[in-house]
Legacy VTK file of the C-alpha trace (Angstrom):
# vtk DataFile Version 3.0
C-alpha trace
ASCII
DATASET POLYDATA
POINTS 493 float
-0.054 0.019 -0.038
1.387 3.390 -0.971
2.559 5.449 1.995
2.652 9.150 2.488
6.208 10.452 2.426
7.744 10.796 5.878
10.250 13.621 6.444
13.585 12.343 5.228
11.638 9.399 3.984
13.254 6.095 3.295
12.889 3.706 0.391
10.833 0.784 1.552
10.388 -0.494 5.112
10.962 -3.589 6.995
8.903 -5.702 9.434
8.929 -5.273 13.146
11.397 -7.320 15.154
10.063 -10.841 15.289
10.899 -11.333 18.922
8.752 -8.318 20.044
5.343 -9.597 20.979
4.045 -7.536 23.869
1.739 -4.444 23.691
4.486 -2.017 22.534
3.789 -2.972 19.014
0.901 -0.705 18.469
-0.652 -1.816 15.281
-1.291 -5.329 14.117
-2.618 -6.018 10.693
-2.766 -2.280 9.891
-0.715 -0.488 7.255
-0.628 3.136 7.948
-0.004 6.144 5.799
1.447 9.213 7.319
1.593 12.917 6.398
5.054 14.078 5.467
4.898 15.931 8.656
2.055 16.199 11.175
-0.231 18.585 9.291
-0.866 18.253 5.570
-4.536 17.689 4.849
-5.839 20.468 2.615
-5.288 20.529 -1.059
-3.916 23.723 -2.432
-1.702 24.470 0.498
1.949 23.637 -0.050
4.516 22.693 2.545
7.449 24.972 3.239
10.913 24.201 4.141
11.775 24.155 7.790
14.157 26.944 7.126
11.402 29.223 5.942
9.264 29.115 9.110
7.865 32.483 10.121
8.603 34.095 6.778
5.250 33.440 5.108
1.881 35.113 5.423
-0.915 33.935 7.662
-2.774 32.771 4.612
-0.193 30.153 3.753
-1.205 26.809 5.238
2.411 25.748 5.104
2.996 27.745 8.213
0.469 25.528 9.971
2.414 22.486 8.878
5.702 23.693 10.433
6.694 22.130 13.698
7.301 25.479 15.315
7.150 26.949 18.723
4.120 29.170 18.210
4.508 30.690 21.634
8.232 30.297 21.643
9.968 31.855 24.649
13.442 33.138 24.710
15.858 33.425 27.549
17.727 36.580 28.214
19.732 34.849 30.997
23.277 34.020 30.039
24.145 30.330 29.951
25.668 29.511 33.277
29.041 27.934 33.562
28.714 24.200 33.566
30.696 21.977 35.813
33.399 19.865 34.211
32.976 16.860 36.476
31.012 14.473 34.238
31.121 11.691 36.777
29.290 13.839 39.319
26.561 15.019 36.967
24.794 11.716 36.759
24.178 11.516 40.486
23.649 15.252 40.938
21.014 15.419 38.221
18.825 12.876 39.987
18.878 14.631 43.293
16.360 17.051 44.704
18.691 19.932 44.007
18.714 19.152 40.316
14.956 18.773 40.292
14.601 22.178 41.873
16.949 23.673 39.375
14.948 22.140 36.535
11.746 23.577 37.915
13.425 27.016 38.267
14.555 26.894 34.658
11.095 25.811 33.544
9.565 28.698 35.463
12.151 31.116 34.188
11.313 30.262 30.637
7.568 30.011 31.113
5.441 32.693 29.500
2.837 33.230 32.150
0.292 35.994 32.003
1.574 39.241 33.499
-0.717 39.092 36.503
0.759 35.694 37.348
4.322 36.977 37.040
3.707 39.982 39.259
2.181 37.846 41.885
4.656 34.947 41.810
6.490 36.135 44.925
3.299 36.539 46.928
1.768 33.085 46.918
-1.361 33.119 48.978
-1.641 31.200 52.193
-4.812 29.574 50.835
-2.999 28.295 47.742
-0.218 26.894 49.887
-2.646 25.064 52.088
-4.563 23.790 49.120
-1.366 22.392 47.544
-0.306 20.720 50.801
-3.752 19.157 51.209
-3.656 17.941 47.658
-0.170 16.500 48.049
-1.179 14.682 51.199
-4.275 13.226 49.474
-2.269 11.995 46.499
0.523 10.560 48.656
-2.171 8.729 50.715
-3.810 7.342 47.619
-0.620 6.048 45.992
0.497 4.526 49.305
-2.451 2.204 49.429
-2.003 -1.543 48.789
-4.457 -1.308 45.962
-4.791 2.204 44.445
-8.250 3.626 43.637
-7.641 4.947 40.172
-10.999 6.722 39.847
-10.300 8.676 43.061
-6.793 9.485 41.948
-8.088 10.684 38.653
-10.523 13.072 40.394
-7.691 14.570 42.484
-5.169 14.821 39.637
-7.708 16.483 37.260
-7.229 19.679 39.211
-3.413 19.580 38.797
-0.520 17.955 40.528
1.599 19.944 43.012
5.137 20.574 41.851
8.206 18.881 43.296
8.943 15.384 44.631
8.083 12.185 42.796
4.305 12.626 42.598
3.913 13.446 38.889
6.279 10.708 37.634
4.549 8.082 39.717
1.037 9.323 39.060
1.548 9.575 35.283
2.874 6.023 35.200
-0.253 4.944 36.981
-2.616 6.880 34.801
-0.970 5.497 31.647
-1.222 1.947 32.931
2.556 1.432 33.155
2.303 0.756 36.862
-0.511 -1.602 37.957
-3.019 -0.542 40.675
-1.540 -3.119 43.061
1.663 -1.747 44.670
2.907 -5.261 45.360
3.413 -5.690 41.556
5.317 -2.497 41.005
8.833 -3.762 41.506
8.277 -6.793 39.363
6.672 -4.843 36.526
9.351 -2.195 36.527
12.191 -4.720 36.523
10.681 -6.780 33.755
9.859 -3.814 31.508
13.321 -2.211 32.039
15.013 -5.494 31.202
12.903 -5.915 28.150
13.777 -2.385 26.986
17.462 -3.073 27.489
17.256 -6.229 25.428
15.393 -4.438 22.656
18.118 -1.794 22.512
20.779 -4.439 22.403
19.090 -6.287 19.567
17.796 -3.359 17.493
20.097 -0.352 18.075
23.487 -2.052 17.515
25.252 -1.793 14.197
25.459 -4.975 12.040
29.195 -5.124 12.779
28.539 -5.111 16.518
25.884 -7.726 16.078
28.184 -9.908 13.958
30.859 -9.652 16.673
28.435 -10.706 19.366
27.204 -13.604 17.286
30.720 -14.739 16.679
31.595 -14.520 20.408
28.494 -16.556 21.263
29.337 -19.111 18.552
32.828 -19.516 19.873
31.705 -19.673 23.545
29.488 -22.662 22.576
32.603 -24.727 21.560
32.640 -23.856 17.909
36.095 -22.220 17.790
38.345 -22.297 14.878
40.147 -25.432 14.124
43.248 -24.514 16.070
41.137 -23.693 19.124
41.945 -20.053 18.908
39.164 -17.390 19.083
41.337 -14.900 17.089
41.409 -14.371 13.416
38.943 -13.351 10.683
35.492 -14.884 10.375
35.217 -17.977 8.269
33.946 -16.952 4.788
30.965 -19.190 4.681
29.682 -17.804 7.929
28.798 -14.447 6.257
25.432 -14.785 4.549
24.124 -12.639 1.687
21.807 -10.887 4.181
24.799 -9.981 6.328
26.829 -8.475 3.521
27.198 -4.579 3.673
26.731 -4.328 -0.099
23.610 -6.365 -0.198
20.605 -4.536 -1.691
18.025 -6.971 -0.523
15.412 -5.637 1.839
16.094 -8.490 4.232
19.727 -7.450 4.556
20.559 -6.203 7.986
22.851 -3.554 6.382
20.071 -2.329 4.143
17.786 -1.940 7.127
20.594 -0.223 9.121
21.253 2.378 6.354
17.465 3.077 6.154
17.190 3.781 9.820
20.354 5.880 9.867
18.432 8.370 7.688
15.600 8.383 10.180
18.096 8.847 12.997
19.514 11.891 11.228
16.006 13.427 11.020
15.481 12.642 14.737
18.756 14.305 15.649
17.777 17.507 13.760
14.370 17.601 15.474
15.901 16.992 18.916
18.144 20.062 18.397
14.953 22.054 18.077
13.223 20.541 21.104
12.839 23.338 23.722
16.111 24.909 22.657
15.832 27.518 25.430
16.223 24.795 28.044
19.608 23.438 28.947
17.944 20.224 29.995
17.231 19.430 26.384
19.742 21.517 24.397
22.599 22.203 26.698
26.096 20.995 25.603
26.915 19.547 28.961
27.264 15.835 29.310
23.843 15.418 30.778
22.293 17.591 28.054
23.843 15.386 25.374
22.820 12.303 27.344
19.191 13.457 27.434
19.160 13.895 23.650
20.823 10.476 23.212
18.158 8.836 25.343
15.339 10.493 23.454
17.021 9.514 20.152
17.102 5.856 21.292
13.418 5.994 22.230
12.281 7.484 18.948
14.504 5.282 16.793
13.460 2.114 18.578
9.822 3.129 18.239
10.430 3.591 14.468
12.059 0.202 14.081
9.278 -1.606 16.034
6.546 0.123 14.078
7.654 0.058 10.392
4.130 1.038 9.283
4.382 4.298 11.261
8.030 4.862 11.712
9.025 8.215 12.967
7.035 11.396 12.127
8.302 14.941 12.688
6.748 16.162 15.944
6.994 12.928 17.846
9.994 14.404 19.617
7.692 17.173 21.081
5.181 14.587 22.381
8.072 12.588 24.010
9.650 15.623 25.672
7.156 16.157 28.545
7.210 12.491 29.484
10.986 12.226 29.420
11.424 15.503 31.347
9.017 14.368 34.141
10.577 10.962 34.490
14.176 12.265 34.335
13.601 14.770 37.079
12.012 12.221 39.498
13.671 12.750 42.955
13.884 8.945 43.241
17.350 8.239 41.950
16.666 4.767 40.763
13.567 5.865 38.879
15.405 8.821 37.285
18.260 6.589 36.177
15.638 4.447 34.327
13.845 7.367 32.712
14.673 6.189 29.198
13.108 2.740 29.575
10.042 4.070 31.446
9.504 6.910 28.927
9.588 4.556 26.043
6.840 2.407 27.466
4.686 5.423 28.399
5.323 7.138 25.057
3.999 4.015 23.250
0.921 3.961 25.506
0.188 7.606 24.908
0.554 7.392 21.126
-1.653 4.263 20.957
-4.628 6.377 21.903
-4.346 8.490 18.739
-2.501 6.298 16.186
-5.427 6.218 13.803
-4.881 9.928 13.187
-1.755 9.050 11.314
-3.411 6.773 8.863
-4.446 8.369 5.603
-6.588 5.394 4.640
-8.642 5.998 7.770
-9.032 9.828 7.354
-12.659 9.618 6.436
-13.556 6.847 8.911
-15.015 7.185 12.333
-11.505 6.965 13.915
-9.599 9.114 11.413
-8.349 12.643 11.861
-11.219 14.226 9.870
-13.734 12.666 12.143
-11.804 13.953 15.159
-11.756 17.466 13.697
-15.467 17.211 12.950
-16.176 16.290 16.594
-14.286 19.412 17.678
-16.540 21.476 15.414
-19.544 19.722 16.833
-18.448 20.509 20.355
-17.939 24.182 19.533
-21.357 24.371 17.808
-23.019 22.792 20.891
-21.510 25.339 23.188
-21.314 28.499 21.126
-23.097 28.462 17.767
-22.322 32.080 17.121
-18.610 31.527 17.118
-19.005 28.236 15.213
-20.934 30.021 12.478
-18.394 32.883 12.331
-15.499 30.489 11.841
-17.308 28.026 9.563
-19.209 30.313 7.254
-18.097 33.942 7.723
-14.331 33.635 7.839
-14.112 30.057 6.598
-11.379 29.132 9.097
-11.707 25.330 9.029
-10.538 23.212 11.969
-8.019 21.436 9.736
-6.183 24.746 9.275
-5.141 25.040 12.918
-6.453 22.083 15.063
-4.564 19.277 13.281
-1.370 20.271 15.022
-3.208 20.888 18.328
-4.610 17.321 18.313
-1.788 15.303 16.838
0.913 16.950 18.957
-1.204 17.095 22.128
-0.834 20.872 22.370
2.894 20.696 22.856
3.484 23.439 20.226
0.910 25.837 21.665
2.146 26.316 25.191
5.398 26.336 27.224
6.540 23.234 28.948
5.310 24.241 32.433
1.780 24.771 31.039
1.965 21.528 29.021
2.597 19.551 32.173
-0.458 21.089 33.863
-2.621 20.413 30.823
-1.459 16.876 30.659
-2.412 16.284 34.281
-5.996 16.846 33.112
-5.631 14.935 29.851
-4.133 11.777 31.465
-6.536 11.844 34.423
-9.691 12.080 32.283
-11.788 8.924 32.906
-13.111 9.067 29.302
-9.630 9.136 27.801
-7.002 11.587 26.641
-8.720 12.390 23.328
-12.057 13.314 24.981
-10.399 15.829 27.255
-8.187 17.098 24.451
-11.317 17.915 22.449
-12.597 19.942 25.417
-9.354 21.890 25.831
-9.199 22.723 22.072
-12.740 23.958 22.115
-12.019 25.949 25.303
-9.040 27.545 23.461
-11.523 28.801 20.824
-13.961 30.125 23.409
-11.276 31.906 25.404
-10.370 34.081 22.453
-13.956 34.467 21.189
-13.957 38.280 21.198
-10.863 38.455 19.028
-12.152 35.726 16.657
-15.455 37.512 16.134
-13.764 40.689 15.164
-11.177 39.055 12.907
-11.175 38.034 9.259
-9.694 34.888 7.799
-6.029 35.972 7.921
-6.272 37.490 11.417
-8.045 34.479 12.854
-5.774 31.914 11.265
-2.743 33.705 12.591
-4.244 34.006 16.063
-5.036 30.310 16.261
-1.692 29.192 14.813
0.138 31.474 17.331
-2.103 31.013 20.336
-1.719 33.848 22.885
-0.799 33.713 26.558
-3.632 32.581 28.719
-4.464 31.586 32.304
-4.145 27.848 32.092
-6.399 27.130 35.050
-9.118 29.256 33.541
-8.719 27.494 30.232
-9.051 24.062 31.925
-11.995 25.210 33.980
-13.876 26.314 30.839
-12.970 22.937 29.202
-14.406 20.974 32.204
-17.649 22.900 32.187
-18.407 22.374 28.436
-21.546 20.549 27.431
-21.030 17.404 25.281
-21.640 17.835 21.552
-25.022 16.734 20.299
-25.176 17.926 16.706
-24.614 15.912 13.572
-22.169 18.353 11.963
-19.601 16.798 9.616
-16.364 18.429 8.501
-16.589 19.998 4.974
-13.391 20.233 2.911
LINES 1 494
493 0 1 2 3 4 5 6 7 8 9 10 11 12 13 14 15 16 17 18 19 20 21 22 23 24 25 26 27 28 29 30 31 32 33 34 35 36 37 38 39 40 41 42 43 44 45 46 47 48 49 50 51 52 53 54 55 56 57 58 59 60 61 62 63 64 65 66 67 68 69 70 71 72 73 74 75 76 77 78 79 80 81 82 83 84 85 86 87 88 89 90 91 92 93 94 95 96 97 98 99 100 101 102 103 104 105 106 107 108 109 110 111 112 113 114 115 116 117 118 119 120 121 122 123 124 125 126 127 128 129 130 131 132 133 134 135 136 137 138 139 140 141 142 143 144 145 146 147 148 149 150 151 152 153 154 155 156 157 158 159 160 161 162 163 164 165 166 167 168 169 170 171 172 173 174 175 176 177 178 179 180 181 182 183 184 185 186 187 188 189 190 191 192 193 194 195 196 197 198 199 200 201 202 203 204 205 206 207 208 209 210 211 212 213 214 215 216 217 218 219 220 221 222 223 224 225 226 227 228 229 230 231 232 233 234 235 236 237 238 239 240 241 242 243 244 245 246 247 248 249 250 251 252 253 254 255 256 257 258 259 260 261 262 263 264 265 266 267 268 269 270 271 272 273 274 275 276 277 278 279 280 281 282 283 284 285 286 287 288 289 290 291 292 293 294 295 296 297 298 299 300 301 302 303 304 305 306 307 308 309 310 311 312 313 314 315 316 317 318 319 320 321 322 323 324 325 326 327 328 329 330 331 332 333 334 335 336 337 338 339 340 341 342 343 344 345 346 347 348 349 350 351 352 353 354 355 356 357 358 359 360 361 362 363 364 365 366 367 368 369 370 371 372 373 374 375 376 377 378 379 380 381 382 383 384 385 386 387 388 389 390 391 392 393 394 395 396 397 398 399 400 401 402 403 404 405 406 407 408 409 410 411 412 413 414 415 416 417 418 419 420 421 422 423 424 425 426 427 428 429 430 431 432 433 434 435 436 437 438 439 440 441 442 443 444 445 446 447 448 449 450 451 452 453 454 455 456 457 458 459 460 461 462 463 464 465 466 467 468 469 470 471 472 473 474 475 476 477 478 479 480 481 482 483 484 485 486 487 488 489 490 491 492
C-alpha cells in the first residue's frame, strides 16, 4: 500500500522485530500512511521548508504545517558555567537539587500572564494550604496496597503539586505502566526495564557489533576455529548474503541499518529544536547530550518496532514532557531508568491516537477528519455564534489550525510548564486523553472568542496558529464545564 512520504523518507520499510510480541507494537494488521509531517490535509496549500518558518503570510497553510514553537519563549539569561565533573553530573542530576533547578529553569522560561508573574512572589496562604492538602491526598492514595484509580483521577484532574516524585509516579499509574496493586510495581518495573534493555541491544546495535556478538556466542559454545583460537577473521561461509554490507536486499541487516540511519539523522535534527531555550534538552553539557541520546534511542526504537508508522516529525515534542518528568524524578533509581520508562509510556500515549496518522482512515469514524469534525460539533453545541463565524463567515476550518493541536497534544501551543499542567488533566480524564483534548481545544477557541469574532480569515488563522498567553487554570475550567456535543455536523473540505 502506498505510503505518504515521511520527512527524510526512506525507500521501503521492514517488518517489526520478530521477537517483540507485547503491547508495545501498536498496530497489528494495519498498514498506515502518514503525512510528510504532522499537518498536511488540505489541497492547495503547499508545505514549506523548515528553514522558511515564520517568513510566510498567515494565509499560507504551510505555516500551519511547520513544527514550530508558536508561543516560543526566549531566555535573556546567559548560559551559566557548567561543571566539568561528568562523573558527578549523573548523580547530581537525579537529586532534589537538580529537580529544583529544573523547575526554576522551567519557571524562568515559562510565559505566564503578567498578573501571574507579578504575583509569583506573593503566593497566597490559601494556595499553599490547598497544595499541601492535595499533596497529602495523593500521597495517601498512591501509598495504598491497591490504588483507587478513579479517586486518583478526580484529584489529579485539578493539577499535581510541583516537586517530589508525585507526577512521575502518578503519570505512570494513569498511563497503565504501573498496575494499581503496589505489590506488583517492582516486578513490573524490573521486567519492563530489562525488556527495553534487550530491545536496545538487539535493534540499536550496528550490524558489525551484532556480527561480533554472534561470533563470540558461537565460539563460547565450543565452535572455535580449528586451532582452538578465538582470534582471526570470520570464516567466509559464515557471512550470509543478508549480512553483507553491499547487499541490496530488503532483508539485509545492512540495508535496514542504512534506512534507519536516515531516520536517525531526522530525529537528531528535530531534537536540536526541542525546547532549545532549556539546557535540560539542548545544553552542551554531558547530561544535556545524554538526554538527547536517550530521546533519540526511544524514537529510533519506536520507528524500528513500528515500520508502518516509523518516525514522524513532531513525535519528539510529544516525548519531551514524559521524558522531562521521569528524568527529574527525585527517586534516583527511577530517574536513572527514565529512558526505559519513557519509552513504554510514550507508546501507550500514542496508541490512543495512532489512527490519526493513517491516511486510509482519514474519512472513517476513527480518522483525523472525524476527530476534527467532533471538535466543530463541540464548538457548535457550546457557542453556535462563534462556530458560524469560523465556519461560514471567515471560513477558518478546523484542519487549518487544530490538526497540530490534536496530533501533538498541544505541545506546540504552550510552554513546557503549562503543558505539564494540561497533561495532568488529559491523562486523568476517565473518558480518555482524546475526549479531554477535544474539550481543551474547544476551550481555546472560546477563550479568544472576542478576538475571533472581530477578525477576518487572515487574522483568525494567525491567532489560532500562534495562540496567545492565557491563564491555564481558567482554560481548563472552561474545558471541564463544556456541554457534550449533540449535533450531527460533519467536516466540509
